[in-house]
N, C-alpha and C positions, 0 to 999 in steps of 0.2 A: 392341397397336394404340394409337396415341396418343389423347389426349382430343380433339384437333382433327384430324380426318381429312385436312385440308389440309396438316398439318405432318408431316414424316417423324419416324419414331422416332428416338430417340438413336442407335442402331446405324445406321440408314439415313443419318442426317446424318454421322456419323463416317466411314462407307464413302465417301460422296460426297466429304468433305474429303480423305480419304487418297487417293482417285483423282486429285484435283487438286494435292495437296500431300503428297508421299510422306514428308516428314520428320515429319509429325504423330505425336505420341505419343497413341495412342487412349485410354489410361487418363487422361491430363490432360485431354484433350478431353471425355471422358464426364463427369468431375467438373465441369468449368467449364460445360458445356452444361446439365447437370442442375441446377446452381445457378442458372443464368440462367432456365431455364424455370420452376423452383420459385418464385423470386422474382416473376417476372411473373404466375404464377397466383395466388400469395398476395396480390399487390397487387390483383388483380381481386376476390378474395374479400373482402378487407378493405374494398375500395371499396363492394361491394354491401352489406356489413354497416352501414357508416356511412350510406349513402344510405337504408337502411331506417329509420335514426333520424332522417332529415331533415336530415343534415349532409353536407358534401363531405369528400373526403380533405383538401383544402387546409384547411378549418376543423379537422378532426381534428388535423392537423399543429400548428396554433396551440394548441388545447386541450392536447395533449400537452406542448407546450414550456412553457406556464404551469404545468401540474402538475409538471413536472420541476424547475422553479425553486423549488418548495416554498411552504408557506404564507408569506405570504398570496396566493400565485399572482399576483404582479404583475410586470410588466416593461415597459420602454420598447419602443415599436414598432421602433425601430431595432435593439435587441438580438435581438428576435424574428426580424426580417428576416435578420439576420446569421446566426443559428443555423439558419435554414431555407434559406439560400442565396438569398434573394429581394432584389429591389430595394426600396428604401423606397416607391416609388409602388405597387408590387404589394401590398406589405404594407398600405399605407393603404387601398386598395380592399378587401382581404380583411377588415380590422378593421371598416371601415364596415359591410359586409354582417353580420358577427358581431354587432356592436353592435345593429344594426337587429333581428336575430333574438333579442336578449337573451341571447347566450352570453358576452359580455364587456361590460365598461364601459370608457369612455375618458374620463379626466379629467386635468386639469392637476395636475402634482406641486405640492403645497402648499409645498414648500421651494424650488422653482424653477419659476415660472409659465410658463416657456418649454418646459419639458419635459412630455411627455404620458406617462401611465401607462396601461397596458392591464391590466385585472384580470378574472379569471375570476369569473363570476357563478355562483349556485347552480344555475341552469339549465344553464350550460356544464359545471359539474362533474358534474351528473347525466347529461348526454350523454356525457361522458368515461367515466364509470363504466359505463353501458350498453354503450358501444363495447368497453370492457375485458372485460365479462362475455362478450360475443358472441365477441370475439377468443380468450379464454382457452378457451372451448368448442371453437372451431375447431382451435386449437393442440393441444389434448388429443387430439382426433380424428386430427389429422395424424400425431401421434407415437405413436399407440396401440400400434403394432406394435413399438416399441423398449422394451427394458427400462430400468430406471433407470440401469443401468450404462452401456448404449449411448447413452442420452440425454446423460449426463454426458460420455462420450467424444466424441460428435458435437459438443456444445457446445464442448469444449476444442479440437478440431480446427478448426472453423469460427472460433473466436476467434483461433487462430494464423494462419490465412489472413487474417483481417481485419487483424491487427496488421502482416502483411507488406505488404498493400495500403496501409494507413495510413503506414507507414514510407517506402514507395516513392512514395506520391502523398499527401503531407500536406494538400494543398489540395483533395482530392477529396470532402470531407464534404458540401459543398453541392451545389447543382444547377448543372449546366452551362447557361450562358445560351442556348446554341443548342438546348437541349432543353425550354426552358420553353414 
């Protein structure tokens, strides 16, 4: 039984697709459909976790981007926007909210007064760490039925799939404007 009773099981979905499109490979469709559903459900779970911390998914993405940049966790808003696939206007609005909440600071670059620098605050780093702890617990529970060897193999297989998509769609890392 699916978690959402209004959504067909994967087998029901594949059977319906095969009824309408006889050339469908059911093994391929099962993998792709399962990945899509897993991604959607994981995004909902992560969204609930960060909401419980008083931040949004959008704010989490900025915090994560600053942490990935490494100490001292500083970047220009344009660079953050580019990494997240956002417009500069959307990034400005997001940074305004986050600065108001004390998650980041926004100051002029001392070497170039025209350039703005966004920096992670201690509060922002604390929120990032709390979110990581919650995500880590969730992810461990998600993979609890897989052995270490199975986890490694799954990670390698998914990485191969990711590389194939990245090679075929090199511009697909950001968000599509029609989905924002």
